N, C-alpha and C positions, 0 to 999 in steps of 0.2 A: 504493499500500500504506500503510495506516494502522495503527499499533500500537494494540491494544486494551488490553494489560496488560503489566506488567513485574514478573516474579516473583523477580528476583534483585537486591535492593538491600540495602546494608549501613547500619548506623546506629552511633551511639556505643556500642551494646551489644556490638559487636565492635571493628572498627577503621575504621568509617565516621566521617564528620565531622558528620552531622546527626542530629537527633532523629527519632523515628517521625513526628511531625506534620509535620516539615519535608519528608520524603519524600512524604508523602500530599499535601501542598499542591503540591509539584512535579508529582505525578502528575495532580492536578486541572488544573493549568495546561497540561499536555500533552494533556489530553483523554482520559486513560486511564480505563477503567472499574474496573479492579482493579490493586492493587499488592501485592507480597509483600515483607515485611520478613524477609529470609533471612540473618540473621547466622551467623557461623561456629560450628560445633558445639563441644561441650564438651571434645573432646580436644586443642584447640589451646591450649597453655599460656599464650600471650601474648595471643591475640585471641579466644578462644573465649567462648561464652556461659557464664553461671553459672546453675545451676538455681534458685537462690534468687531470681533476678530475673524468672523466667518469669511469675509472677502480675502483676507490674507491667507487663511488656511486653504481656501479654494485655489488660490494662485500657487501656493506651495505644493499642493497635491499635483497640479498640472505640470509644474516644473520638474518635480520628482519623477513623474511618469516619463517625461522626455529624456531625463538624464539617465535613468536606469533601464528603461525598456519594460519595466514592470507597470502594469496598470494600477495606479494609485487612486483608490476611491475615497472620497470624503464621506465618512459615515458619522454616526452618533450612536452612543449607547444611552438612549433616552431613559429618563427615570419615569417609572410608573408612579403617579401621584394621586390616583383616585380609584375607589372601588367601581366607579362608573366607567372605567377604562381610560380615564384621562392620563395623558403623558405630557412631558414638557417640550415636545417638539410639535409646533403648530404649523398649520398649512402655509402660513405667510413665510415660513423659512424653508420650505421644502426644496425650493430651487437650488439652494446651496449644496444640497446633499445628494449622494448617489445610493446610499444604502441606509437602512433604518433598523437598528437593533433596539430592543427594549428589555428592561429588567427591573426587578425590585431591589432597591438599595437602602441602607440605613442612613439616617441623618440628612434626609432630603426634605424639601419644603412640600409637604403633602397638602392637598386640599383639606380644608378644615373638617369636612364631614367624614374624612377617611382617617383622621389621626387616631381616634380612639378604637374604632373597630379593626383597624389594620396595622398602622405604623407602630403604635406602642406595644400591642401584643406580640407582633413579630420581633421587635427589638427585645422585649422581655424574655421570650422563649429562646431566642438565639443567643443572647448574652449568657443566660444561665444554663444553656444547653439542656433545657428540659425536654424530656421525651413524651410526656403525657400532654400532648397538644390538644386543646379542646376541639371537638368536631366543628363547632361554630366558626373557629378561626380557619380551619382547613377549608370550610365552605366559603368563607369570605375571600380568602386568597384565590381559591379556584375560580370563583365568579369574577374576580378582578382580572385575572389573566385572560379569561375567556372574553370579557368585555374589551380588553385591549386588543385582542386579535380581531374581534368583530368590527370594531369602530376605527381602527387605524391600519394603514397598509404596511404592517410590520413585517420585515423580512425574517428576522431571527429573535426568538425569545432566548435571552442569555441566562446561563447558569440557573435554570429552573430548580427551585426548591433549596437554593443556597440562602440561608438566613430567612427563609419564609417557608410556609407549609401549605402546599396545595395538593389536590388530587392530580397527579401527573397524567394519569390516563385521560381524564376529562379534558385537561388542557391540551393534551396531544390530539385528541379528537377534533377540537376546534381548530388547532393548527393545521391539521390535515385537510380539513374542510375549506379553509381559506388560503392555503398555500404559504403558510408561515413555517419556517424551519425551527426545529428545536436544536439548540447548541449542545455539543459535547465539549465542555470547557476543560482545557488541560492545565488550568491553574488551580481550580477548585473541585473538590469532590462534592457533587451536588445532587446526583441521582443514584439510588442504590441499584445494584445489579437486578434485583427483583422488579424494581420500577421500570427499568429499561426493557426487560423481557415483556412486561405487560404493555408498554408503550408500542412495542413492535406490532402488536395486533391491530393498532389503529391505522396503520398505513402511513403514518407521519414520516417525513424525511428529516435528515440531520445534516448539520455542517459541523466540522471540527474546527475549533478556534483555539489560539494559545492564550488569549487574554493577556498578552504581553504588556508589561509596564516598563520594559527596557528593551532596547533594540536586540540584545543577545538572546532574548526569549521569543522573538518573532519566528513563527513556524515550529516552535517547540511543542510537541504533542505526546511526549512519552507517557504522561498520565493516561491519556485516552488510549494509547497503544496497549498499555497494561489492561485497561478495561476491555478492549476488544479481544484480548486473549482469553478472558473469562466469559464474555457475552458475545456470541457470534451474530453481530449485525451484518446482514447481507450488504455487500459492497454497493449494490444498486440503490440502497437506501441512504447512502452518504454522498452528498451532492458535490463535494469539493476535493475529490481524490482522483488519482490516476488520469489527470488531464481534463476531468470534468469540471464545469463551473455551474453554480446554481442558477435557477430561473427566478429571479427575485420579483416579488409582487410590487414593491415600491416603484421600480422602474416602469413596470406596466401601468401603474396608477398614474404616474406622471405623464406618460405618453398619451393616455386617454384624455388628459386635460388639454392637450395641445390642439 
C-alpha cells in the first residue's frame, strides 16, 4: 500500500511548526501527488485561522504547487460548533478553499445552545477518561455529526470519536449517503478495531491522513498501517492509496454554484 495524498496537515497558520512550502516539499519527498494544508478553523481562539490571512495562504499554496509539482490544496479543519450541524466555515469563505474537513475539538467557541449538552460533557469525559459515558451524550454527539454531514459539503470527518463519543456506525451511514469520507488518523487512536469492523458494513469510504503538525510527519501513516494489519479494510474502500485520489463533494458543490 502506497499513500497517494495527505489531506490533513497543519502549518504555522494554526499550531503547526512548518510553512506551507515545507509541507509541500515533505510531500514531494514522500512521493505524494497531493497534499492538503488543513489548519484549524476560525472558532479556535488560540490556534484557529484568521480570515485576513486567507489570501496569503491561497497564494502560498499556489506557489508551492508550482515549485514542487505536488498539488497543494488549501483546506481547513473546520470546528464543529453546534448540535444543529453548525461549523465555523461559512459559505462566504468557500471560494478560498479546495477541501473541507471537519471535526470536534476542545476549547473552541461553541454556539451557546451547544455548550452544556455537548462541549462541556465531552470535555469532562475526555479529561477524566471516563468510560461510563451517558447514552444521552452519545446520542447528542451522533446527531451533531449527522447534522454536520447533512447540512455542509464536508469532504472528511476527522478523528471521529477522539475526545468525543458518538455511534460511529450511524455517523458512517450518513457519511456514506452523502459522500463524506471517514478519516483514519495516523496521529490519534480514535476508533476501536470493533468500531471499524462495524463501519465497514455501511459502505463508507476512508482516507488516510497524517494529521501532521510538523513537516517531518507529512505522509507518516505507521499508526494506520498497524491498524490495517489487524483490521482488513479492502483497498477499494480507501480512497487515497496506490495512485488513487478521492472524489470530494466540496469541489462538486462549488462547481454546481458556478
